[in-house]
C-alpha positions in Angstrom: 14.3 23.6 10.6 13.4 25.7 7.6 16.1 26.1 4.9 15.7 28.3 1.8 17.2 26.7 -1.3 18.1 29.0 -4.2 19.6 26.5 -6.7 19.0 23.0 -7.9 22.6 22.0 -7.5 22.6 22.8 -3.7 24.0 19.6 -2.1 21.6 19.9 0.8 18.8 18.6 -1.6 21.0 16.2 -3.6 19.0 13.2 -2.6 16.0 14.6 -4.4 17.7 14.0 -7.7 16.8 10.3 -7.1 13.1 10.6 -6.4 12.3 8.9 -9.8 14.9 6.1 -9.2 13.1 3.3 -7.3 16.3 1.1 -7.1 18.3 4.0 -5.6 15.7 4.8 -3.1 15.3 1.2 -1.9 19.1 0.8 -1.6 19.2 4.0 0.5 16.4 2.8 2.7 14.1 5.7 1.7 10.7 6.3 0.1 8.9 9.3 -1.3 5.7 10.9 -0.1 4.3 13.3 -2.8 1.8 16.0 -2.2 0.7 18.0 0.9 -2.0 15.5 1.9 0.4 12.5 1.9 3.1 14.5 3.7 0.6 15.5 6.3 -0.3 11.9 6.8 3.3 10.9 7.0 4.0 13.4 9.7 0.8 12.4 11.6 1.3 8.7 11.6 4.8 9.0 13.2 5.9 5.5 12.1 8.6 6.5 9.7 11.5 8.9 10.5 11.5 11.8 8.1 14.7 12.4 6.3 13.7 15.8 4.9 10.9 17.8 3.1 11.3 19.8 -0.1 8.4 22.1 -1.0 7.5 25.4 -2.7 6.6 28.6 -0.7 3.0 28.1 -1.8 2.9 24.5 -0.5 4.5 25.7 2.8 1.6 28.2 3.1 -0.8 25.3 3.1 0.9 24.1 6.2 0.4 27.5 7.8 3.9 28.6 7.0 5.7 26.1 9.3 6.2 22.4 9.7 7.2 21.2 13.1 9.5 18.2 12.6 13.1 17.5 13.7 14.3 17.3 10.1 15.2 19.8 7.4 12.4 21.5 5.6 13.8 22.8 2.3 11.8 25.6 0.7 12.5 26.3 -3.0 10.8 27.9 -6.0 9.0 25.5 -8.4 11.8 25.8 -11.0 14.4 24.7 -8.4 12.2 21.8 -7.3 11.7 20.7 -11.0 15.4 21.2 -11.7 16.6 18.8 -9.0 14.0 16.1 -9.5 13.6 16.3 -13.2 9.9 15.9 -12.7 7.1 18.5 -12.7 5.4 18.1 -9.4 2.2 20.1 -9.6 1.6 19.5 -5.8 4.9 21.3 -5.0 5.6 19.1 -2.0 7.8 16.1 -1.4 9.2 14.2 1.6 11.8 11.6 1.9 11.3 9.1 4.8 13.1 6.1 6.1 11.7 2.6 5.4 11.7 1.8 9.1 9.1 -1.0 8.9 8.7 -2.5 12.3 5.4 -4.3 12.8 4.6 -4.1 16.5 4.6 -7.5 18.3 1.2 -9.1 18.4 -0.2 -7.0 15.5 -1.1 -10.0 13.3 -1.9 -12.2 16.3 -4.8 -9.8 17.1 -5.9 -9.6 13.4 -9.3 -10.9 12.3 -9.4 -9.8 8.6 -6.3 -9.9 6.4 -5.8 -9.3 2.7 -3.2 -11.5 0.9 -1.5 -10.5 -2.4 0.1 -12.9 -4.8 2.1 -11.6 -7.7 0.5 -8.2 -7.8 3.2 -6.2 -9.5 1.5 -3.1 -10.8 2.1 -0.2 -8.4 -1.4 1.3 -9.0 -2.9 -2.1 -8.0 -0.6 -2.4 -5.0 -1.5 1.1 -3.8 -5.2 0.6 -4.6 -5.4 -2.7 -2.6 -3.9 -0.9 0.4 -6.5 1.8 0.0 -9.5 -0.6 -0.2 -8.0 -2.6 2.7 -8.0 0.6 4.8 -11.6 1.4 3.7 -13.0 -1.9 4.7 -11.4 -2.6 8.1 -8.6 -4.9 7.1 -6.1 -5.4 9.9 -3.0 -6.0 7.7 -1.7 -7.3 4.4 0.3 -10.4 3.6 2.5 -10.1 0.5 4.1 -12.9 -1.4 7.8 -12.4 -2.6 6.7 -11.4 -6.1 4.3 -8.6 -5.2 5.5 -5.1 -5.9 7.0 -2.6 -3.4 4.3 -0.8 -1.4 6.8 2.0 -1.0 7.2 2.6 -4.7 6.3 6.3 -5.2 3.2 5.6 -7.3 2.0 2.9 -4.9 2.2 5.3 -1.9 0.4 8.0 -3.9 -2.4 5.6 -5.1 -2.9 4.2 -1.6 -3.6 7.8 -0.4 -1.3 7.1 2.6 -2.8 3.7 3.6 0.7 2.2 3.0 1.8 4.4 5.9 -0.8 3.1 8.4 -1.6 -0.5 7.6 0.9 -3.1 8.8 2.2 -5.6 6.1 4.7 -8.4 5.9 6.2 -10.4 3.1 5.5 -14.1 3.6 7.7 -17.1 2.8 7.6 -19.9 1.8 4.7 -19.0 -0.4 2.0 -20.2 -0.5 2.6 -22.9 2.1 2.9 -20.2 4.8 -0.9 -19.7 4.5 -1.4 -23.1 6.1 0.0 -21.8 9.4 -2.7 -19.2 9.4 -5.3 -21.8 8.7 -4.0 -23.7 11.7 -4.7 -20.6 13.8 -8.4 -20.6 12.8 -8.3 -18.4 9.7 -10.4 -19.2 6.7 -8.6 -18.5 3.3 -11.0 -17.1 0.7 -9.5 -17.0 -2.8 -11.0 -14.7 -5.4 -11.0 -16.1 -8.9 -13.3 -15.8 -12.0 -13.3 -19.6 -12.4 -16.8 -20.9 -13.2 -16.6 -23.6 -10.5 -16.0 -21.1 -7.8 -18.8 -20.3 -5.4 -20.7 -17.0 -5.8 -19.6 -14.3 -3.3 -23.2 -13.8 -2.1 -23.4 -17.4 -0.9 -20.1 -17.3 1.0 -21.2 -13.9 2.6 -24.0 -15.7 4.4 -21.8 -18.2 6.2 -20.8 -18.2 9.9 -18.3 -15.6 11.3 -14.7 -16.6 11.4 -11.3 -14.8 11.1 -10.6 -14.6 7.4 -7.8 -14.1 4.8 -9.0 -12.7 1.4 -6.5 -13.9 -1.2 -6.1 -12.0 -4.5 -3.7 -12.5 -7.5 -2.4 -10.5 -10.4 -4.5 -9.5 -13.3 -4.2 -11.8 -16.2 -2.7 -14.9 -14.7 -4.6 -14.6 -11.4 -3.8 -16.8 -8.5 -1.4 -19.7 -8.9 -2.8 -23.3 -8.7 -0.7 -23.8 -5.6 -2.2 -20.8 -3.9 -5.7 -21.9 -4.8 -5.0 -25.3 -3.3 -4.4 -23.7 0.0 -7.7 -21.9 0.0 -10.7 -23.2 2.0 -13.1 -21.8 -0.6 -12.8 -20.4 -4.1 -15.1 -17.4 -4.6 -16.2 -15.5 -7.7 -18.0 -12.3 -8.2 -20.7 -12.8 -10.8 -20.5 -10.4 -13.7 -22.2 -9.8 -17.1 -21.3 -12.5 -19.6 -19.3 -10.2 -21.8 -17.0 -9.2 -18.9 -14.4 -11.8 -18.2 -13.0 -10.4 -15.0 -12.7 -7.3 -12.8 -9.7 -5.2 -11.9 -8.1 -6.8 -8.8 -8.6 -3.6 -6.7 -12.3 -3.4 -7.7 -12.8 -7.2 -7.0 -11.0 -6.9 -3.6 -13.2 -3.9 -2.6 -16.4 -5.7 -3.5 -15.4 -8.8 -1.7 -14.1 -7.1 1.5 -17.3 -5.0 1.7 -19.4 -8.1 1.6 -17.3 -10.3 3.8 -16.4 -7.8 6.5 -19.7 -8.4 8.3 -18.6 -12.1 8.8 -15.6 -11.1 10.9 -16.0 -11.7 14.6 -15.2 -8.8 17.0 
């Protein structure tokens, strides 16, 4: 249903005044998809009920002039969009969707490669980790209670929509819950720059088993308790003058090398 909006104070787009307020969005059970590419992926994935879309006539033209969804499609000039959001959105396209996160039964039981995040608070890193997970065949993500919100606007954008397609769950008690995965045959591989950790290349030659790749926040890294749950500590050798890698870069390198070890 296409609705033309002439003024920023139109109550039909009132919710868009909160697109920069993460706490309000979470309380309302909503998240933001920003830009035509992400909105297209939101529509295509079909996992999240769309509350509404707000976009400029130019952005609507990128959809061929029509969007077939059972929710309002608000069309407004750029000045109106900026007036209601308070933010200059160069892409001219926003959607609000429901956080209807329902992981289908059996999703994780069928998994063979998982990425676990501990204390990753930066939304760029959260989104980036979802993106590399999607790139290298990860079946889902396990998040500790302290990891940032994957539906934070910047995390969704940085993930390039991987947040919309990859299943994830918050796990508790952390990190003891990882032991239940080990009991099911998963090997927990913890990434750390510690000198006593084994080089990634060595571990990448070992037999195929279901695997959880465990990463921590930049700076503190993984907690001692999390590393004690690991079956093996793994490091990515770097030049002596480089003390560590960005967590997203490190995860991408590790997943690319380890993916070949995962049984079909």
